[in-house]
C-alpha positions as a printed NumPy array, in Angstrom:
array([[  0.   ,   0.   ,   0.   ],
       [  2.801,   2.409,   0.871],
       [  4.46 ,   1.694,  -2.485],
       [  1.179,   2.362,  -4.29 ],
       [  0.741,   5.699,  -2.5  ],
       [  4.346,   6.65 ,  -3.276],
       [  3.917,   5.731,  -6.928],
       [  0.726,   7.81 ,  -7.126],
       [  2.451,  10.77 ,  -5.485],
       [  5.346,  10.557,  -7.91 ],
       [  2.897,  10.394, -10.809],
       [  1.095,  13.488,  -9.582],
       [  4.409,  15.307,  -9.158],
       [  5.415,  14.39 , -12.714],
       [  2.082,  15.691, -13.993],
       [  2.528,  18.946, -12.078],
       [  6.008,  19.429, -13.518],
       [  4.65 ,  19.021, -17.07 ],
       [  2.657,  22.221, -16.665],
       [  2.904,  23.661, -20.186],
       [ -0.458,  24.293, -21.862],
       [ -1.539,  21.604, -24.327],
       [ -4.01 ,  22.237, -27.164],
       [ -4.358,  18.622, -28.308],
       [ -2.974,  15.244, -27.232],
       [ -3.677,  12.126, -29.311],
       [ -2.212,   8.665, -29.689],
       [ -2.038,   7.1  , -33.153],
       [ -1.578,   3.408, -33.877],
       [ -2.208,   0.219, -31.937],
       [  1.232,  -1.378, -32.122],
       [  2.628,  -3.121, -29.093],
       [  6.151,  -1.813, -29.592],
       [  7.663,   1.537, -28.662],
       [  5.75 ,   4.816, -28.497],
       [  7.219,   7.908, -30.138],
       [  6.335,  11.206, -28.457],
       [  6.128,  14.271, -30.713],
       [  5.625,  17.856, -29.499],
       [  4.43 ,  20.164, -32.258],
       [  2.805,  23.473, -33.132],
       [  1.244,  21.97 , -36.276],
       [ -2.453,  21.158, -35.932],
       [ -3.177,  17.456, -35.633],
       [ -5.509,  17.455, -38.647],
       [ -2.722,  18.719, -40.911],
       [ -0.147,  16.243, -39.638],
       [ -2.409,  13.179, -39.243],
       [ -2.028,  11.821, -42.826],
       [  1.744,  11.836, -42.48 ],
       [  1.601,  10.116, -39.081],
       [ -0.724,   7.439, -40.443],
       [  1.546,   6.802, -43.449],
       [  4.574,   6.507, -41.164],
       [  2.762,   4.025, -38.915],
       [  1.66 ,   2.01 , -41.94 ],
       [  5.36 ,   1.468, -42.588],
       [  5.971,   0.778, -38.901],
       [  2.844,  -1.022, -37.626],
       [  4.524,  -2.139, -34.402],
       [  4.836,   1.484, -33.206],
       [  2.477,   3.986, -31.608],
       [  2.836,   7.748, -31.849],
       [  1.705,  10.297, -29.282],
       [  1.18 ,  13.685, -30.913],
       [  0.942,  16.701, -28.59 ],
       [  0.054,  20.15 , -29.924],
       [  0.951,  23.378, -28.108],
       [  1.657,  26.993, -29.025],
       [  5.197,  27.887, -30.055],
       [  5.837,  29.652, -26.753],
       [  4.583,  26.635, -24.813],
       [  6.723,  24.266, -26.903],
       [  9.747,  26.396, -26.085],
       [  8.873,  26.46 , -22.39 ],
       [  8.185,  22.721, -22.281],
       [ 11.65 ,  21.871, -23.574],
       [ 13.718,  24.641, -22.001],
       [ 12.119,  25.033, -18.581],
       [ 10.34 ,  21.766, -17.904],
       [ 12.529,  19.165, -19.59 ],
       [  9.433,  17.551, -21.108],
       [ 10.147,  14.089, -22.535],
       [  9.68 ,  14.068, -26.317],
       [ 11.473,  12.379, -29.195],
       [ 10.885,  15.003, -31.873],
       [ 10.053,  18.704, -31.507],
       [  8.346,  20.536, -34.375],
       [  7.595,  24.258, -34.517],
       [  6.886,  27.118, -36.892],
       [  8.726,  29.572, -34.595],
       [ 12.168,  29.283, -36.18 ],
       [ 13.792,  31.719, -33.772],
       [ 12.68 ,  29.8  , -30.689],
       [ 13.771,  26.519, -32.268],
       [ 17.166,  28.025, -33.088],
       [ 17.471,  29.275, -29.516],
       [ 16.8  ,  25.784, -28.149],
       [ 19.266,  24.186, -30.561],
       [ 21.931,  26.838, -29.932],
       [ 21.551,  26.464, -26.158],
       [ 22.193,  22.731, -26.247],
       [ 18.688,  21.275, -26.071],
       [ 18.96 ,  19.498, -29.437],
       [ 20.87 ,  16.269, -29.966],
       [ 23.09 ,  15.775, -32.986],
       [ 21.427,  13.807, -35.764],
       [ 22.892,  12.684, -39.071],
       [ 21.299,  10.856, -41.992],
       [ 21.286,  10.954, -45.772],
       [ 17.926,  12.736, -45.663],
       [ 19.093,  15.669, -43.55 ],
       [ 22.423,  15.857, -45.433],
       [ 20.46 ,  16.434, -48.656],
       [ 18.784,  19.6  , -47.313],
       [ 19.879,  23.005, -48.707],
       [ 22.306,  24.826, -46.425],
       [ 19.704,  27.481, -45.604],
       [ 17.302,  24.785, -44.403],
       [ 19.494,  23.183, -41.724],
       [ 21.759,  24.323, -38.925],
       [ 24.709,  22.065, -38.213],
       [ 23.453,  18.6  , -37.296],
       [ 20.92 ,  19.99 , -34.82 ],
       [ 17.978,  21.715, -36.528],
       [ 16.26 ,  20.861, -39.816],
       [ 13.603,  22.42 , -42.012],
       [ 11.024,  20.109, -43.516],
       [  8.392,  22.45 , -45.007],
       [  8.493,  25.953, -46.453],
       [  5.405,  28.067, -45.879],
       [  4.539,  31.495, -47.241],
       [  3.176,  33.997, -44.725],
       [  0.212,  35.556, -46.492],
       [ -2.536,  38.154, -46.487],
       [ -6.107,  36.826, -46.43 ],
       [ -9.067,  38.845, -47.653],
       [-12.815,  38.276, -47.664],
       [-14.181,  38.73 , -51.171],
       [-17.53 ,  39.869, -49.751],
       [-15.869,  42.514, -47.585],
       [-13.777,  43.692, -50.545],
       [-16.746,  44.078, -52.905],
       [-16.059,  46.964, -55.294],
       [-12.414,  47.322, -54.22 ],
       [ -9.229,  46.027, -55.823],
       [ -7.37 ,  43.35 , -53.925],
       [ -4.035,  44.678, -52.6  ],
       [ -0.98 ,  43.039, -54.132],
       [  1.763,  44.777, -52.15 ],
       [  2.092,  46.296, -48.683],
       [  1.886,  49.759, -50.232],
       [ -1.421,  48.754, -51.857],
       [ -2.658,  47.53 , -48.477],
       [ -1.681,  50.725, -46.682],
       [ -3.411,  52.857, -49.333],
       [ -6.516,  50.654, -49.26 ],
       [ -6.88 ,  50.869, -45.477],
       [ -6.295,  54.622, -45.386],
       [ -8.891,  55.217, -48.098],
       [-11.586,  53.028, -46.522],
       [-11.424,  53.381, -42.728],
       [-15.143,  52.83 , -42.256],
       [-15.07 ,  49.492, -44.024],
       [-12.037,  48.112, -42.195],
       [-12.313,  49.609, -38.707],
       [-12.134,  46.701, -36.247],
       [-12.13 ,  44.212, -39.124],
       [ -8.448,  43.696, -39.875],
       [ -6.418,  41.205, -37.86 ],
       [ -2.899,  39.99 , -37.295],
       [ -0.951,  38.009, -34.716],
       [ -0.342,  39.365, -31.244],
       [  3.469,  39.207, -31.004],
       [  3.265,  39.3  , -27.206],
       [  1.644,  35.864, -27.067],
       [  2.578,  34.199, -30.363],
       [  6.166,  33.195, -31.014],
       [  5.432,  32.786, -34.724],
       [  3.693,  36.16 , -34.816],
       [  6.699,  37.836, -33.19 ],
       [  8.994,  36.168, -35.725],
       [  6.897,  37.336, -38.688],
       [  6.709,  40.896, -37.372],
       [ 10.455,  41.182, -36.78 ],
       [ 11.227,  39.681, -40.198],
       [  8.863,  42.171, -41.844],
       [ 10.527,  45.02 , -39.975],
       [ 13.973,  43.835, -41.159],
       [ 12.779,  43.747, -44.771],
       [ 10.964,  47.073, -45.099],
       [ 10.152,  50.329, -43.294],
       [  6.629,  49.976, -44.692],
       [  5.939,  47.501, -41.898],
       [  5.762,  50.247, -39.274],
       [  3.565,  52.433, -41.498],
       [  1.239,  49.474, -41.942],
       [  1.257,  48.798, -38.188],
       [  0.294,  52.414, -37.479],
       [ -2.554,  52.273, -39.996],
       [ -3.825,  49.012, -38.509],
       [ -3.579,  50.538, -35.044],
       [ -5.762,  53.487, -36.065],
       [ -8.292,  50.985, -37.383],
       [ -8.43 ,  49.079, -34.098],
       [ -6.78 ,  45.956, -35.487],
       [ -7.795,  42.724, -33.769],
       [ -4.879,  40.683, -32.375],
       [ -4.911,  36.896, -32.321],
       [ -2.923,  34.006, -30.952],
       [ -3.093,  31.816, -34.033],
       [ -3.925,  31.56 , -37.718],
       [ -6.875,  29.225, -37.284],
       [ -8.803,  31.711, -35.134],
       [ -8.258,  34.483, -37.693],
       [ -9.546,  32.251, -40.491],
       [-12.611,  31.324, -38.409],
       [-13.503,  34.995, -37.991],
       [-12.877,  35.709, -41.67 ],
       [-15.316,  32.941, -42.581],
       [-17.929,  34.235, -40.133],
       [-17.731,  37.769, -41.546],
       [-16.357,  39.292, -38.345],
       [-13.115,  40.149, -40.153],
       [-12.426,  41.55 , -43.608],
       [ -8.676,  40.871, -43.715],
       [ -5.944,  39.038, -41.844],
       [ -2.28 ,  39.962, -42.229],
       [  0.686,  37.595, -41.767],
       [ -1.26 ,  34.335, -41.631],
       [  0.514,  30.994, -42.055],
       [ -0.404,  30.033, -45.61 ],
       [ -0.894,  26.31 , -45.061],
       [ -3.784,  26.868, -42.667],
       [ -5.59 ,  28.988, -45.225],
       [ -4.933,  26.632, -48.13 ],
       [ -6.28 ,  23.598, -46.291],
       [ -9.488,  25.528, -45.547],
       [-10.04 ,  26.956, -49.052],
       [-12.314,  24.164, -50.325],
       [-14.751,  25.005, -47.508],
       [-14.164,  28.767, -47.579],
       [-14.736,  30.07 , -51.125],
       [-15.043,  33.636, -49.834],
       [-11.383,  33.808, -48.748],
       [ -8.666,  34.926, -51.148],
       [ -5.02 ,  34.136, -50.35 ],
       [ -2.561,  36.848, -51.374],
       [  1.213,  36.452, -51.423],
       [  2.471,  40.074, -51.408],
       [  4.431,  40.746, -54.575],
       [  6.889,  43.171, -52.948],
       [  8.056,  40.192, -50.893],
       [  6.51 ,  37.251, -49.107],
       [  8.309,  35.941, -46.055],
       [  8.493,  32.155, -46.082],
       [  9.063,  30.34 , -42.832],
       [ 10.573,  26.936, -42.351],
       [  8.759,  24.504, -40.133],
       [ 11.649,  22.932, -38.31 ],
       [ 12.268,  19.835, -36.25 ],
       [ 14.953,  18.522, -33.935],
       [ 15.59 ,  15.472, -31.799],
       [ 15.852,  16.667, -28.178],
       [ 18.906,  15.804, -26.164],
       [ 18.073,  12.899, -23.886],
       [ 15.058,  11.727, -25.922],
       [ 13.952,   8.255, -24.835],
       [ 13.234,   7.17 , -28.418],
       [ 15.586,   9.583, -30.184],
       [ 16.438,   7.111, -32.968],
       [ 12.744,   6.703, -33.749],
       [ 12.244,  10.464, -33.63 ],
       [ 15.023,  10.689, -36.219],
       [ 13.342,   7.982, -38.291],
       [ 10.14 ,  10.047, -38.345],
       [ 12.142,  13.105, -39.419],
       [ 13.751,  11.096, -42.234],
       [ 10.302,   9.95 , -43.35 ],
       [  9.091,  13.566, -43.387],
       [ 12.063,  14.492, -45.605],
       [ 11.737,  11.451, -47.865],
       [  9.701,  11.17 , -51.091],
       [  6.47 ,   9.908, -49.502],
       [  6.588,  12.344, -46.599],
       [  7.296,  15.325, -48.826],
       [  4.497,  14.299, -51.189],
       [  2.068,  14.149, -48.271],
       [  3.218,  17.492, -46.859],
       [  2.882,  19.064, -50.305],
       [ -0.457,  17.406, -50.995],
       [ -2.119,  18.128, -47.66 ],
       [ -0.704,  21.586, -46.923],
       [  0.317,  22.719, -50.441],
       [  3.793,  23.807, -49.317],
       [  6.62 ,  24.791, -51.686],
       [  9.515,  22.313, -51.816],
       [ 12.781,  22.902, -49.963],
       [ 14.585,  23.654, -53.201],
       [ 16.054,  27.109, -53.83 ],
       [ 15.77 ,  26.703, -57.61 ],
       [ 12.008,  26.081, -57.331],
       [ 11.226,  29.197, -55.288],
       [  9.133,  31.974, -56.779],
       [ 11.064,  35.276, -57.046],
       [  8.923,  37.031, -54.421],
       [  9.452,  34.339, -51.766],
       [ 12.11 ,  35.134, -49.174],
       [ 12.843,  32.12 , -46.973],
       [ 13.959,  32.888, -43.437],
       [ 17.38 ,  31.279, -43.147],
       [ 18.273,  28.892, -40.355],
       [ 21.213,  30.751, -38.849],
       [ 22.094,  32.571, -35.604],
       [ 20.693,  35.812, -37.043],
       [ 17.347,  34.485, -35.838],
       [ 18.518,  35.075, -32.274],
       [ 18.923,  38.854, -32.648],
       [ 15.36 ,  39.741, -31.663],
       [ 15.306,  37.211, -28.842],
       [ 17.677,  39.463, -26.915],
       [ 15.518,  40.733, -24.055],
       [ 16.376,  44.402, -24.589],
       [ 15.707,  44.204, -28.347],
       [ 12.487,  42.281, -27.704],
       [ 11.287,  44.829, -25.15 ],
       [ 12.101,  47.724, -27.513],
       [ 10.435,  46.048, -30.488],
       [  7.263,  45.244, -28.564],
       [  7.227,  48.775, -27.167],
       [  7.239,  50.197, -30.717],
       [  4.545,  47.696, -31.685],
       [  2.328,  48.708, -28.766],
       [  2.787,  52.369, -29.643],
       [  1.735,  51.672, -33.236],
       [ -1.303,  49.668, -32.127],
       [ -2.557,  52.455, -29.85 ],
       [ -2.589,  55.251, -32.443],
       [ -5.275,  57.872, -31.728]])
């Protein structure tokens, strides 16, 4: 009895330690062998076909797929030492920070060696999907107006039609979304027009969101007219059921993020986590990623001229400096509270 009570207490302590916020937690497969644990920011519905194909090849395995926000993924690995075998996130800067600070194990394979240099960092962090960050517009809300094709077009459109767009344009809240903070800082590095756009959105009482899915929901419902800096894959997977939404890749430039993955140091099933990564990078995995999420390939020669991939390099860490982050968010807050 004493052993049972002790075991229960230890279990409760372990649960309390794993305190990061989880959005979804599912187990795939019925195999009696090992269980691979994956922590990811990618919605389960998007990743499920790839998981099922991997388990078809490995029917003796099970796979636990846990979804959390990019900030929570970062916290789970850095602060809580959560036990996972593969970590996937769209927040490249936070992933780079974890890898640079020693939380990623070295991993080598033919699949990762074949990646372009800009899509991998040493033998620690690897890109597996390239996603444009886009502007979404409701065709109903835009009736009688031309769709903007550049940021300058968007600024002019919003300034000329404040009544139509007041309270009906959205973007990420960089205070709560790691991906949103990354997109905002990358925009600011590319063009001064970003701050002019932020000021215009602030005057129009822009709505701030934690995630792309929520913005798309409100676009579909008619609550929003536009959403800026949305992860393209989420929009593309919803298009068949959302004919009112138009996806726009700005022609001045379109930031393209890499969804990245790494095997955590100390992973219980690190070899199997690496095997899943290799599958994601292999022909069948890439075909599924392309087919389900409509993502451009990790091939520099195949990129459209307006796409600007965010490189996997230590430059991603610049805006994670606490002083730079505080200053950037201070400017953002000032822009969002324009009179």
